[in-house]
C-alpha positions in Angstrom: -21.1 0.2 3.4 -20.3 3.8 2.9 -18.4 6.4 5.0 -15.1 8.2 5.4 -11.7 6.5 5.4 -8.8 7.6 7.6 -5.3 6.6 6.5 -2.5 6.7 9.1 0.9 6.2 7.6 3.9 7.5 5.7 4.1 10.4 3.3 7.4 10.8 1.4 9.2 12.8 -1.2 9.8 10.1 -3.8 12.9 10.2 -6.0 12.6 7.7 -8.8 15.5 6.8 -11.1 14.8 5.1 -14.4 17.8 3.4 -16.1 17.9 3.5 -19.9 19.7 0.2 -20.1 20.0 -2.9 -18.0 21.5 -1.9 -14.6 25.2 -2.3 -13.8 25.4 -2.5 -10.1 28.2 -0.6 -8.4 28.5 1.6 -11.4 26.9 4.8 -12.8 23.9 4.2 -15.0 22.6 6.8 -17.5 18.9 7.5 -17.1 16.1 9.8 -15.9 15.3 11.0 -12.4 11.8 12.1 -11.3 10.6 13.7 -8.1 7.0 13.2 -7.0 4.9 12.9 -3.8 4.8 9.4 -2.4 4.7 7.2 0.7 2.5 4.2 1.3 -0.2 5.9 3.4 -0.2 9.0 1.2 -0.4 7.0 -2.0 -3.3 4.9 -0.7 -5.1 8.1 0.4 -4.5 9.9 -2.9 -5.8 6.9 -4.9 -8.9 6.8 -2.8 -9.4 10.6 -3.2 -9.1 10.2 -7.0 -11.7 7.5 -6.9 -14.1 9.9 -5.2 -13.9 8.5 -1.6 -14.0 10.8 1.5 -10.5 10.3 2.9 -8.3 11.9 5.6 -4.5 11.4 5.8 -2.7 11.4 9.1 1.1 11.5 8.6 4.1 13.6 9.7 5.6 16.4 7.6 8.5 18.6 8.1 9.0 22.3 7.2 11.5 21.6 4.5 11.4 21.6 0.6 10.1 18.0 0.6 7.4 18.7 3.2 6.4 21.9 1.4 6.0 20.0 -1.9 3.9 17.4 -0.1 1.6 20.0 1.4 1.3 22.0 -1.8 0.5 19.0 -3.9 -2.1 17.7 -1.5 -3.8 21.1 -1.2 -3.8 21.5 -5.0 -5.6 18.2 -5.5 -7.9 18.6 -2.5 -6.5 15.7 -0.5 -7.3 16.3 3.2 -4.0 16.3 5.2 -5.1 18.8 7.9 -5.0 16.2 10.6 -1.4 15.3 10.0 1.4 16.4 12.4 3.4 19.4 11.0 6.8 19.9 12.5 8.6 23.3 12.2 11.9 22.1 13.7 14.7 22.3 11.1 16.1 19.1 12.6 13.2 17.0 11.3 13.5 16.3 7.6 10.4 15.0 5.7 10.5 11.4 4.7 12.4 10.6 1.5 12.1 7.4 -0.6 14.7 6.6 -3.4 13.9 3.9 -5.9 16.0 2.6 -8.8 14.2 1.0 -11.7 15.9 -1.0 -14.5 15.1 -0.5 -18.1 12.0 -2.7 -17.9 10.5 -0.5 -15.2 11.0 -3.0 -12.4 12.2 -1.6 -9.1 15.6 -3.2 -8.3 16.7 -1.3 -5.2 15.1 1.2 -2.8 16.1 3.2 0.2 13.8 5.0 2.6 14.6 7.6 5.3 11.5 7.8 7.5 12.9 8.8 10.8 10.4 11.7 11.0 7.6 9.1 11.6 9.1 8.5 15.1 7.9 12.0 16.0 4.2 10.9 15.8 2.9 10.8 19.3 0.0 9.2 21.1 -1.1 12.7 22.1 -1.5 13.6 18.5 -3.5 10.5 17.8 -5.7 11.2 20.8 -6.4 14.6 19.5 -7.8 13.0 16.3 -10.1 10.5 18.2 -13.3 11.9 16.7 -12.3 11.4 13.1 -10.9 8.0 13.8 -14.1 6.8 15.6 -16.4 8.1 12.9 -14.4 6.4 10.1 -15.9 3.4 8.3 -12.3 2.1 7.7 -8.9 3.0 9.2 -5.9 2.0 7.2 -2.6 1.6 8.9 0.8 1.1 7.3 3.9 -0.2 9.0 5.9 2.9 8.4 4.3 3.8 11.7 6.3 3.1 14.9 5.2 -0.1 16.6 4.2 1.8 19.7 1.7 3.9 17.6 0.2 0.9 15.9 -0.4 -0.7 19.3 -1.8 2.5 20.8 -4.3 3.0 18.0 -5.5 -0.6 18.1 -5.7 -0.5 21.9 -7.6 2.7 22.1 -10.1 2.4 19.2 -12.4 -0.5 18.7 -15.2 0.8 16.4 -13.7 1.2 12.9 -12.6 -1.7 10.6 -8.8 -1.7 10.7 -6.9 -2.6 7.4 -3.2 -3.2 7.3 -0.7 -2.6 4.5 2.5 -4.2 5.8 4.8 -2.2 3.5 7.8 -4.5 3.6 9.0 -7.8 5.1 11.3 -5.9 7.5 8.7 -3.5 8.7 5.8 -6.0 8.9 7.0 -7.2 12.3 5.8 -3.9 13.8 2.2 -5.2 13.5 3.0 -8.8 14.4 1.8 -8.8 18.1 -1.5 -7.2 17.1 -2.3 -9.0 13.9 -5.7 -10.3 15.2 -6.9 -6.7 15.6 -7.1 -6.2 11.8 -10.1 -7.0 9.8 -8.2 -7.1 6.5 -4.6 -7.5 5.5 -2.8 -6.7 2.2 0.6 -8.4 2.2 3.2 -9.4 -0.3 4.4 -13.0 -0.1 7.6 -12.1 1.7 5.6 -10.0 4.2 3.1 -12.9 4.8 6.0 -15.3 5.4 7.7 -12.9 7.8 4.5 -12.4 9.9 3.3 -16.0 9.9 6.6 -17.8 10.0 5.2 -20.1 7.3 7.7 -20.2 4.5 7.0 -20.7 0.8 8.4 -23.9 -0.7 12.1 -24.2 -1.3 11.1 -24.7 -4.9 9.6 -21.2 -5.1 12.1 -20.2 -7.8 11.0 -23.2 -9.8 14.2 -22.9 -11.9 12.8 -19.8 -13.5 9.6 -21.5 -14.7 7.1 -18.7 -14.0 4.1 -20.6 -15.4 4.9 -23.6 -13.1 5.3 -21.3 -10.1 1.9 -19.7 -10.9 0.3 -23.1 -10.6 2.0 -24.0 -7.4 1.6 -20.7 -5.5 -2.0 -21.3 -4.4 -1.1 -24.6 -2.8 2.0 -23.0 -1.1 -0.1 -20.1 0.2 -3.0 -22.0 1.7 -1.2 -22.7 4.9 0.1 -19.2 5.2 -3.4 -17.7 4.7 -4.9 -20.1 7.2 -2.4 -19.0 9.8 -3.9 -15.5 9.7 -7.5 -16.6 9.5 -7.0 -18.9 12.5 -5.9 -15.9 14.5 -9.1 -13.9 13.8 -8.3 -11.9 10.7 -11.4 -11.9 8.5 -9.7 -11.8 5.1 -6.3 -11.5 3.6 -5.0 -10.5 0.1 -1.5 -11.7 -0.7 -0.1 -10.0 -3.8 2.4 -11.9 -5.9 3.4 -9.4 -8.5 3.1 -10.7 -12.0 2.1 -14.1 -10.6 -1.3 -12.9 -9.4 -3.2 -12.5 -6.2 -4.2 -15.0 -3.5 -7.3 -14.2 -1.5 -8.5 -16.0 1.6 -11.4 -15.4 4.0 -13.6 -17.6 6.2 -15.8 -18.1 3.2 -13.0 -19.7 1.1 -9.7 -19.2 -0.8 -9.2 -18.4 -4.4 -6.3 -17.4 -6.7 -6.5 -14.7 -9.4 -4.0 -14.6 -12.2 -3.1 -11.2 -13.7 -2.6 -10.1 -17.3 1.1 -9.5 -18.1 1.9 -5.8 -18.6 5.0 -3.9 -19.6 5.6 -1.8 -16.4 7.0 1.7 -16.4 7.3 2.1 -12.6 6.3 -0.7 -10.3 6.7 1.4 -7.1 3.1 2.4 -6.4 1.3 -0.7 -7.7 0.8 -2.3 -4.3 -0.5 1.0 -2.8 -3.1 1.3 -5.6 -4.1 -2.3 -4.9 -4.7 -1.5 -1.2 -6.8 1.5 -2.2 -8.9 -0.7 -4.4 -9.6 -3.1 -1.5 -10.7 -0.2 0.6 -12.9 1.3 -2.1 -14.5 -2.0 -3.0 -15.2 -2.7 0.7 -16.9 0.7 1.0 -19.1 -0.2 -2.0 -20.1 -3.6 -0.4 -18.5 -5.7 -3.2 -17.6 -9.3 -2.8 -14.0 -10.4 -2.7 -13.8 -11.4 -6.4 -15.1 -8.0 -7.5 -12.7 -6.3 -5.1 -9.7 -8.2 -6.5 -10.6 -7.5 -10.1 -11.0 -3.8 -9.4 -7.7 -3.7 -7.3 -5.7 -5.5 -10.0 -7.0 -3.0 -12.6 -5.9 -0.1 -10.4 -2.4 -1.6 -9.9 -2.2 -2.2 -13.7 -3.0 1.5 -14.4 -0.4 2.6 -11.8 2.6 0.5 -12.9 2.1 1.8 -16.5 2.6 5.4 -15.2 5.9 7.0 -14.3 4.3 8.4 -11.2 3.8 6.6 -7.9 0.1 7.5 -8.2 -1.2 7.8 -11.7 -2.3 11.4 -12.2 -5.2 10.2 -14.4 -6.5 7.7 -11.9 -10.3 7.9 -11.6 -13.3 5.6 -11.1 -14.2 6.0 -14.7 -10.7 5.0 -15.9 -10.7 1.8 -13.7 -14.1 0.9 -14.9 -13.0 1.4 -18.5 -10.0 -0.8 -17.9 -12.3 -3.5 -16.5 -14.5 -3.2 -19.6 -17.7 -2.6 -17.8 -20.2 0.3 -17.7 -20.4 2.6 -14.8 -23.9 2.0 -13.4 -24.1 4.9 -10.9 
């Protein structure tokens, strides 16, 4: 399966703070601050672009310094954002995402201001009907208003729809239409929020990560089946350092991940979603898709940037340790 991908979702100006030492909450922490383009939808689109896929991003950008940087960086790398909604009203500030990492590179706290996404209209989506219909895959993230998610799914039936749920709080925006998606990428908290099926009370396992790793597949089987029973074809549940749980009508399997020392964990999930999309375009099976997506996430979390500037198909293949047989 080959073809173009349309990603409809958030584009942010990311402000990432990296603490030099273990974080002291409610106190000032010395460290480094970095500004870079971000946003779940935009990150997925950039990763796909860097892999060589044909991708178009539909988002909302303001005419402010953050919006100008997002436009300039996209044009410079050749990422197609021409179908996005560009607002010139000074009242609309482009989305901003602030993340605070501890000295291990793990994101401890984040804040997002994405009010500008409320300006996305059904009329703008209607005007992009041709590119949506001709897409092989359309990726939605739940930074979109619920009304826009519902409108897109009601109006367009042809493409495969993939969902990145973004966060447990925002996942509910897609809850009423979950059966309309072919593929879901969710974190465990997002999966629980959407399905209502909670993980075991022993999830923390008294800090025994290895024991938790063994129990998670059993815990997640009921959660995954909830989605499959409602018509979703397949679901990828990411568990951070504990691995990935994959389920489809063909079966369920758990994939552990190699432990890495992260620099910035913010964009790992977005890279993983891009890997799912790219692997689907190539016609790979789920096991190959998961291996590829884990490799992409690993590359990303070892970069200070939300999207690794060196990301490429060749780099992922090298990380996987196989030859590129183009």
